[in-house]
N, C-alpha and C positions, 0 to 999 in steps of 0.2 A: 623558506618562511622563520621568520624571528621578530615576537612583539615584545620583546624584553623591553626596549627602549621606549616605546609609547607605553608600558605598563609596569615600570620601575619601581619599584616601593621604595627606595630611599632617596627620591625625589617627590618633596609633597606637594607641588604643583603640576596638574596636568602639561604636558610638553605636545603641543600642539604640533611644532613643527614634526616630529615624528608619529602624530596622530593623523596628520596629512598624508605623512609619506607611507602610512598603513594602508590607509584609505586607496592611495593611488597604486598601492599593491597589488591591491584586493582587486580592482579595476583592471589593471593590466593582466594581471595572469588570469588567465582563460578558467584556471580551478580556484580562483580567490576567491567566490561565492561559497563553495562548498566548504573549502578547506578554513579561513578565518573563522566559523562558528567555531569548530571545535576546538582550535587552539584560544579563543577567547575564552568558550565553558571550562576548559582546564586553569586558566589565569583566576576568571569566577570564582571557581572553585577553590581558592588558595589560602592559607591558613594566616596570609599575613592582609592585613586588613588592603593597607595601600594599595598592595596590587591587587586585589580584588574591584576597588571600585577605580581605579587607575581602567581596567579592564572592562565596566560597565559605562565610562567615559566612552571607549573606543568603540566599544558594541553601538550605543546610542549612536554617535556620530557616521557611521557603517551606516545604519539605518536608514538615516538623512541623505547618508552620499553615494551607496553603491548599489543603486538600482533594484529592478523588480527580481533578478534572479537571488539577490542576498536575501531581499524579502522573503521569497518560497523557501531559503534555508530553515531562517530561523521560526519561521511559521509550521516547522514538521516536528513532531510530537519528540525524535532524536533530540535535537538539540531542548526543547521547552523540560525535559525528563531532567536534561544539563541544569538547570535552572532551579527546578523542584525540587532537585537534590539539597540545595544550599539551603532555604527555606524548611524541610522535613526533617523532622528532629528523627526520623528511620535512617538519615546520612550526614549530615555535616551542619544539620539545624542546631543540634547541641552547641555546638564551636562555633560557627560562623558570629561574626559580632552582630550586633542588631542595626546597625548603620547599613552594613552590607546586607542584610535582609529586608532591610527598608528601601531600600534601592533596589533587588532584587525586584520586588513589590512593585514598586514606582514604573518599572520597564514594562512588565507582564501587562499592566494595568494600563499602561500608555497604548500600547500594542491595541489591544480591544477597542478604542476609540479612535487609533487611528487606520487600523486593520479590518474593519468591521464585518467582511467578506472570509475571512481568515476564522475558520470557526476551529479548528484544533485550538488556536490560542484562546479562544474565549470558554472554550470548553475546559481547557487544563488550569484557567483563572476562577471557573466554578467551582472546582474541584477542592482547589486549594481553602474558597469557602466555607463549602461544604464540610469539609474537614476540620475547619476551624483553625489551620493557621494564618489565613487571612481573618482579620474579623471585620474589617468593613475598610471601602474603595478608598486608599490614599487620594490624598490631595496633593496633584502634579502643580507646580506652577508652569503655567502657559509659556513663560519665559524660558525653559528648561526644555524640553520636549518638542519640538515643533515639528508637525505634520512633514513627512516625505513629499516629495515632490514625486509628481503624478510622472507616469513611467511616459516614454515618448508613446504617441500614438503608433498603432501598426498597422494602418487601415489598408497600406497598399501590400500586396503578396509579396512585393522585391523588396518587404523589409522585413520578413521572416526567416531565409536564409542570406547570411553574412557573406560565406562563401559565393554563392552562387550569384549575389545581387555584387559583390566584388569584380566577377566572370563577366559578367553582362556588361559594365559600366566600363571596361577594357575593352570588350569586343565592340560596343558603340562608340569608343573614340576611335576606333579604328579606321583609316582610309580602304583598307581591300574591302573584295567586295565578298570572298568568302566567310572572313571574320562578321560581315554584315547579316548573311546568311546564317551562320551558327548561333549570331545573337535572336535571329528570329526563331529560330529552332528550340533555343532557349526559355523564351519567355512563351512559347506555344506548350512548352512543357512543363513549366513551372504554373501557368494556368491552369494545364490538366491536372496536376498536383494538386493543386487547391481546389477543383472540382470535387475530385476525390474523395480529397478529406473532408470537406464540407457533407459529403454525400454522406460518410461514416457515421458523421458526426449527428444529422439529421435521422439516420436508420437506426441509431442507439439513441436520441432522445424519444423517438417515436415508439421502440418495441418497450422501453422503458414504462413510459407513460400508459402504452396498451395493458402491459403486466398491472402495474396499477390501481388501472381503471376497474380489468377482470377479474381482479383478488378482492379488491373491495365489494364487487357486485356479488361475487362468489361467497362472502363470509355473509353477505346479509341476505342472501337466498336460503344457506346453511342455516343462519338463525331460525327464518321461519320456517324450515323442514322439521327444526328440533323439536319445533312448536306447532307440527301437524298444521301450519298455516299455508302451506304451500297450494298452489293451486295448479292446473295441470300446465299449462302455459308455461308456469315459473318452472316447473320442472323441468319442461323441454330445454328453456332458456338456460337453467343449472346446468344441462349433460352439456349442452353446444358450449357454454363456458369452458367446462372441465375440459373437452376437447382439443379447444382452442387454445387453452393454457396446455397442454401439455405438448402440442407444436410449437408452441412459444420457447420450449426447454433448448432445443438445437439452436435456435436464435441468441439465446442468451450465451449459450456454449461457444457461438461463433464471435459475437461481440467481445467476450473475453479474450479470444486469442488472436483477435485485432486489437484491444486495449491493453496489453501485457504489461508495455512501460510504462502509461499512465494510472499512476496510484489511484485520482482521484474520478476516474471515468470506472476501472477497476471497481471502488468503493461503490459505484453507483450501480452495477450491472451483480455486485455480488448484495444490496439491499433488496433489489429486485428480487434476484433467487430465493434470497428468505423469504417475501412474501407469495413469492409464488410456490415456492414447497411447501410455504405452512396451509394454504390453501386448498392443495393439491392433495395435501394429506389430510384435511380435515373433510373431504370427500371421500376419501376412501373411509376414513373410520367411520362416517355418519353414516353416506349413502351408500356405498359399493357395498361396506361389511351389515349394512340391512338389509338390504334387496338381496344379498346371494345368502345370509343368514350365516355365514360365515368370517373371520377374520381378513383370510386371506383376499386379498385386491385382484379383482377381475375384472376392475376397468381399466382398460388400459384403450389407448389412443389405434384410431385405424390406421394413422401415419405409422404404427410401428411394425418393420418388418419382421417377419416369423423367424426364427431361431436363430435371434440376433441379440446379444445382451445390451439393454440400452441401460444410458446412465440413470432413467429414473429407478431402475429394479434395485439400486445400492442403497436406499433408502426411503424408507416407510415409517411416517410420523405414526403409525399406528402398531408398530411392532412393539414387542415386547422389553424388558431392559437388557436380554439377552443379545440381542440386534438391534442395540445402540450405535450410536455414532463412532465409537472407538473401534468394538466391533465390525463395524461395515469397513473400516480402513483395513484391518487385519483380512479380509476377506475378499479384501477389494482387490490386494495388489496381483495376486496369480492370474486375475483376469487379462493382465496387460500382456500375457507370454503369447495368449492367444488371439489377440487383437490384431488387424490388420495394421502396417508402422503409420500411416495417413491418420490413425483414430486415433492413437494413442497422444498426441497430443491434448485432443480434445477433452478424451476422459485425465488425463492427469489436471486440465484446469479444473475438472469437475471436483476432483477431488480435492482442491482449494475451495471450491466454492462449496463441498459438503462441511467443511469444518468449521461452518460458523464463522468466518472470519470475522472480526470487528474490522470494521470498513472505517472506523475515525483512525486504526490504528496504522499507521505505516510500515512495509515490511522494511525488514533491514539489509540492505546488501550485503552480501558474504565476500564476493570474487565476482570481478568486473573485471574483466580482459581481454584483448584477442577475440569480441566474440562470444567470450562465453561468459556465462551470468549466471550466479548465485544467491536467489534470496528466502530468506525466513519471513514467512507470515506465522501471524498468531492467532488463536480460536479464543475467542472472546469465553469460551465454555471450557472446564478443567475436565480428567478424562472420568467416565460416569462412574460413580464411588468412590474416585479416589479425588477429592477436593485439594487434595495436598500437590496434584499433579498437573501440569501445565501442558497444553499439547501445543508445540508447532509444524511447522508442514516446510520442508527445505524443494525449493522449486528451481530444477536448473534447464538453463534454455539458452540455444545457441542460435548466433546469427551470422555464427560463421561459413565462408564458402567449403569449408574441409570438414569431414564428418569428425567426431568426435566421438572414440571408447574406451574401456576399460575404466569409466569413471568408478570413482569411490572417495568415499566420504568419511571422514571420522571425525567425532568429536571427544573432548573432555572438558570437566568442570570442577571448579573447586570439591577438596573434599568435604565440604558440610551440605553437597548437594551430591544427584544420582541423574546419571541422563543414560537414556535406553532409545536406541536407534532400532527401527523396525525397517526391516527389509524395502529395500530402494525399487520401484516401479519397474526399473532398467538401469543399462551400465550404459548403454551407448545413446547419441544423437546423431541425427543424420545430416550432411549438407543443408544450410537454407536455401528454402526456396521458394521465391514471395507469391507462389501459384496456391502454397498449401498452409493451413495453421502451422504454427511454431510446435514443431514436437517439445515434451516437458518431459524432463525426468524428474519424480516426486520422490521423498523421502521424510516420514516423519518420525519425531523427535519427541520422546518425553522425557518430562523434567521434572523432577522433586527438588524442591525448596523448603523442607521444612523450619529454617530459623531464618525466611526472608530476607537473607540476605542479598545485595547487589548482585547480582548476576554476570558473570564472567563465561565466555566459552570460549577456548583454545580449538583449531579446527586443525585437520589435513585434508587436503584435497589432492587427490592425483588424476589423471586422465593421458589419455593419446588424441592429440590433436592433429589430423594424418597422420603424417609417421614419426611427428616429434613427442617425446614424452612429458611431460610435466609432473611436479608434485609441490605443489604449494602449501603454505602454511601461515595461519595467521591468527588474529584473536579478534572477537565479536563482542562490545561494550554497546552501550545507549540501547538495552531494553526496553521495554513498555514499563510503567509503574503497574504494582500489583493491581492499584485503583482503577487502572484504564486498561489489564489485560487477566482474562483467567476469572472471569466473575463468571459464576453459573444464574 
């Protein structure tokens, strides 16, 4: 990838031929929509004004010509943060020219108009206004930034999988009976996959809706309970709601395991889990402790199996500070050693849920090759008692047909920062099975950044996949802005 010709600072006017070639390359390369924004972000941050302005023109042209996948990439905080750095005095705002900063502001504002469904773009722009970096909405010439063309409708299930669509078209053109039979089987399998996908989405929507309604109703009844205005029938309703919410917990865990690769869906589940955790914690604090005369939580669901540690036991909102979220993580890890292997994935996902992850912040992909993926998730809260310490969770999962063992992750940061890695939840992942929730190895990272410098993290990841050993090294950048991460 080389965008130099399209952004050449020695040429005062835009080179539209090179810009169009760049857009064509983005559309032709399967990785184009994900690679191009990174390259353009680097060019936009250039100290050469002309190069930055040309890069912004290329960016706008790509938005208009490179389709939905490109739109999805620019709407991620990872890319938006790079634009924000050009405006922020903490980064490049002190030496970026006013012309460049004005163009960046216009670009972000125009996206809030043309992409109203992209909440992250709107949140980023509102943050800039709240901080006073953007004083007022810019006036964008209508002839300068056109609304992006509507993406092609995908009403047909045969449009959602390009590879299968091509195979189906080839089979249907054949005159051989066995090819037509294969086409018939393929059609049936695609219809079945679509039905299963729709069923999963429906289950997720219904469960999240039920969680929200039950949590809201519990909050209302608990308010009346505190005022001693709760009738006997309402008291029974409150107990029923508590028991139902307890049973909704494993449903949320199952949904999380099914949607681990869907950031937006996982964010919705995390938000629902926050509501559920808060409602259950309030119940235990207000009702259970009052009725039992102590702070111990004796209100447990009848669905809980005796003698078995459940995820709910890791969190108690009425617990004192010594049993805070940070300490919960430290005590939670030994539990993995005695858990059945098929449950570790669910418990590891629960650790991520426990982190109070900021659902609006997308995780950063650290490594993703050969069916082995590692991602960094970010807590919205700092470590208790240490507002200067940020909390991250590294989650590693596998879709490989081969087991992965001897997993070891190491990290290093610049000298102005300090990082501490807690013990990982495990060191191996079983071969992927479509019939079981994906197993996850999790590791908590604690980061101190007293000078608020831009975060860079170098890592080394070692593991054995099947019988083949791997040792990978790299650098992670694009961390969330401090204003979006680590807020207590």
